[in-house]
LOVEXTI-317744 format. One line per 5 residues: their letters; for each residue y, x, z of N, C-alpha, C, O. Coordinates in steps of 0.1 Angstrom, whole numbers, padded with zeros to 4 digits. Atoms other than C-alpha are relative to their C-alpha. Layout:
A) Y:X:Z:Y:X:Z:Y:X:Z:Y:X:Z; ...
***
This chain:
MPDTT) -0017:0008:0001:0003:0001:0000:0010:0007:-0001:0011:0017:0006; -0014:-0009:0003:0036:0014:-0010:0006:0001:0014:0006:-0008:0022; -0011:0001:-0011:0059:0026:0018:0011:-0007:-0005:0013:-0005:-0017; -0006:0009:0006:0085:0001:0014:0018:0004:0010:0029:0001:0009; -0015:-0004:-0008:0110:0019:0043:0003:0018:-0006:0010:0026:0000
SATQD) -0003:-0014:0006:0111:0054:0022:0010:-0001:-0012:0009:-0008:-0022; -0012:0001:0013:0141:0062:0000:-0001:0005:-0012:0009:0005:-0020; 0008:-0006:0010:0121:0077:-0025:-0011:-0006:-0007:-0016:-0015:0000; 0015:0003:0006:0089:0070:-0048:0001:0009:-0009:0010:0016:-0014; 0008:-0012:0005:0066:0090:-0066:-0002:-0009:-0014:-0005:-0021:-0015
FHWVM) 0006:0006:0017:0060:0081:-0104:-0005:0013:-0007:0001:0023:-0008; 0007:-0003:0009:0035:0095:-0125:0005:0001:-0016:0004:-0010:-0022; -0005:0003:0014:0049:0105:-0162:-0013:0010:-0008:-0019:0019:-0004; 0006:-0004:0013:0030:0114:-0194:0006:0001:-0013:0009:-0010:-0018; -0007:-0001:0014:0046:0125:-0226:-0005:0010:-0011:-0006:0022:-0008
TVQTQ) 0003:-0007:0013:0036:0138:-0261:0012:0002:-0008:0019:-0008:-0008; -0009:0001:0005:0061:0148:-0281:-0007:0011:-0018:-0017:0018:-0019; 0004:-0009:0009:0061:0166:-0318:0013:0009:-0004:0024:0005:-0001; -0012:-0010:-0001:0085:0194:-0325:0002:0001:-0014:-0007:-0001:-0022; -0005:-0003:0011:0106:0202:-0353:-0009:0007:-0010:-0009:0002:-0021
DGRFN) 0007:-0005:0009:0081:0226:-0370:-0014:-0001:0002:-0023:0007:0000; 0011:0006:0000:0054:0202:-0362:-0014:0003:0009:-0025:-0001:0007; 0006:0000:-0010:0037:0213:-0333:-0002:-0011:0009:0007:-0019:0008; -0003:0012:-0007:0029:0187:-0309:-0003:0005:0013:-0012:0014:0015; 0005:-0005:-0014:0028:0192:-0271:0001:-0012:0011:0009:-0021:0010
SREAV) 0004:0012:-0008:0016:0170:-0243:0003:0006:0014:-0001:0018:0017; -0002:-0006:-0013:0028:0174:-0206:-0001:-0012:0011:0000:-0023:0007; 0004:0011:-0006:0020:0154:-0176:0009:0004:0016:0011:0016:0016; -0008:-0005:-0012:0042:0157:-0139:0000:-0013:0009:-0005:-0024:0005; -0005:0008:-0010:0051:0138:-0110:0017:0001:0004:0023:0012:0005
ITAPV) -0014:0001:-0004:0087:0127:-0101:0002:-0006:0009:-0004:-0017:0008; -0002:0009:-0011:0101:0114:-0068:0012:-0004:-0004:0020:0004:-0007; -0012:0005:0002:0126:0093:-0076:0011:-0006:0010:0007:-0016:0016; -0004:0007:-0010:0155:0084:-0053:0001:-0018:-0001:-0001:-0024:-0012; -0004:0014:0002:0162:0046:-0045:0012:-0004:-0013:0020:0005:-0014
GFTAS) -0007:0002:0014:0181:0033:-0078:-0003:0008:-0010:0006:0006:-0018; 0006:-0012:0010:0166:0060:-0103:-0009:-0016:-0008:-0017:-0025:-0006; 0009:0010:0012:0158:0036:-0134:-0009:0004:-0009:-0010:0016:-0011; 0011:-0006:0009:0130:0038:-0158:0009:0009:-0011:0005:0021:-0011; -0009:-0004:0009:0157:0047:-0185:0005:0016:0010:0000:0026:0005
DAFKF) -0002:-0010:-0005:0170:0075:-0160:-0015:0014:0002:-0014:0026:0004; 0008:-0010:0000:0135:0091:-0159:-0007:0003:-0011:-0015:0012:-0012; 0001:-0007:0012:0130:0091:-0195:0009:0006:-0002:0003:0016:-0006; -0010:-0007:0003:0162:0108:-0199:-0003:0013:0008:0000:0024:0003; 0004:-0011:-0009:0148:0131:-0171:-0010:0008:-0009:-0009:0020:-0010
VIDQF) 0012:-0007:0005:0117:0139:-0190:-0002:0009:-0012:-0007:0020:-0015; -0003:-0009:0014:0129:0144:-0225:0013:0011:-0003:0015:0018:-0012; -0007:-0013:0001:0155:0167:-0216:-0006:0012:0002:-0003:0023:-0003; 0012:-0012:-0001:0126:0189:-0204:-0006:0006:-0013:-0010:0018:-0014; 0007:-0003:0009:0113:0191:-0234:0013:0004:-0011:0010:0014:-0018
KADYG) -0008:-0001:0011:0145:0191:-0256:0007:0016:0008:0013:0025:0002; -0004:-0016:-0004:0155:0223:-0235:-0011:0009:-0005:-0006:0019:-0011; 0012:-0005:0008:0122:0237:-0248:0002:0003:-0013:0006:0014:-0017; 0000:-0001:0013:0121:0229:-0281:0012:-0008:-0008:0009:-0010:-0020; -0009:0002:0007:0154:0215:-0292:-0002:-0018:-0003:-0004:-0027:0006
SVIVL) 0002:0013:0008:0151:0182:-0314:-0015:-0003:0003:-0024:0006:0000; 0018:0002:0001:0115:0164:-0307:0000:-0015:-0004:0009:-0022:-0003; 0004:0015:0001:0098:0131:-0318:-0012:-0005:0011:-0023:-0001:0013; 0010:0003:-0011:0083:0112:-0289:-0012:-0010:-0004:-0011:-0022:-0006; 0008:0007:0004:0051:0101:-0297:-0010:-0006:0012:-0021:-0011:0008
FYALT) 0004:0009:-0014:0039:0087:-0262:0006:0006:0008:0010:0017:0010; -0006:-0006:-0012:0052:0083:-0232:-0004:-0010:0011:0000:-0021:0007; 0007:0009:-0015:0038:0064:-0198:0012:0004:0012:0019:0014:0012; -0005:-0005:-0014:0054:0065:-0163:-0004:-0015:0006:0000:-0026:0002; 0004:0009:-0009:0039:0044:-0137:0000:0005:0016:0000:0017:0018
PNEL) -0001:-0001:-0015:0039:0042:-0095:-0013:0013:0000:-0024:0012:-0006; 0011:-0009:0000:0020:0075:-0087:-0009:-0004:0015:-0009:0001:0026; 0008:0008:-0016:-0004:0051:-0062:-0013:-0006:-0007:-0013:-0010:-0018; 0013:0010:0007:-0040:0036:-0067:0003:-0012:0005:-0003:-0022:0002
***
């Protein structure tokens, strides 16, 4: 059961991109998001990591889910 008293929540993300030279790259990690952090904020956070490494990329797959079972 999620902790509703916490000021943060963990989310697991997975992203696969294609770079300008045709290579594919996939990554996954957990984000500890503060209250008020939106799905759009999470996407920007993740895609900015790929852009920092590869420049312009095409997103082929993206998933963001609460990191709990």
